[in-house]
N, C-alpha and C positions, 0 to 999 in steps of 0.2 A: 504494500500500500504506500503510495507516494504522500508527501506532505499535502499536496493539493487534495487528494482523496480524503485524507484525515480531516482537513479543514472543512471540506464539503459535508462530511458526516456530522461535524460539530454544528454547522449551520443548520442542517436538517433537524438536529436535536433541539435547537432553540425555537423552532417554529411550532406554531399551534398545529396539531395534527389535523384538525378540520380543514385548515387552509391547504395543507399538503395533499388532501384527498382530491382536490381539483387542480389540474394543471393550469386552468384559466385563472383561478384565484391566486395561485402561486405566481404566475406570470404577471398579473396586475400588481400584486404586492411588491414584486421585485422592481418593476418599472417605476411605480410611484415612490418607493423607498429610494431608489437610485436618483431619481429626479430631485427629491427633497435633500438628499445628502450633498449632491453636487451644488444645489442652490445654496446650502449653508457654506460651502467652500467659497463660492462666488461672492456671497455677502461679506464674508470675512475679508477677502481681498479688496472688494469695493470700499469697505469702510476704511481700511488701512490706506488705500491709494488716494481716495477722493476726500477723505475727512481727516487727513494727517494723523491717522492713528498708527499704532505699531502692529505689524502683522504678527499674529500669534501662530507661529509655526507648529507648536504643540497641538493647538486646536485643529489645524489643517491635517496633521498626522492622524488624529483621532477620526476626523471625517473621512480621510482616505481609507482607513480601516473599515468604516461603515460602508463606503462605496464598494469595497471588495466583498463585504457581506452580501450586498444586494446583487452584485454581478454573479456571485456564487448561487444565490437563490434563483436568478434568471436561468442559470445552467440546470438547476434542479427542475425548474418548470419545463425545460425543453428536453429533459432526460439526457443531458449531456454531461460530460465530465469537465470540470474546470480546466484541467490540463489540456483539453482538446480544443480550447478556443484561443 
């Protein structure tokens, strides 16, 4: 089992089993979650860039991890392995 496979199983374990019963629900959850997390990254950069704030790279790292979570969930919805995309 690769690290990608192991991570994918961990993501599956975090999910509500009822959502995982439907590939359509899993797909929508993945895309909506991904959009939200990327939006949070964009907002942090926007605030730092246009409002003279300091860019919080730790926050961006956390959000990048959340993006990976939702990309992995997308793979689950498509019955694909993370390592294959």
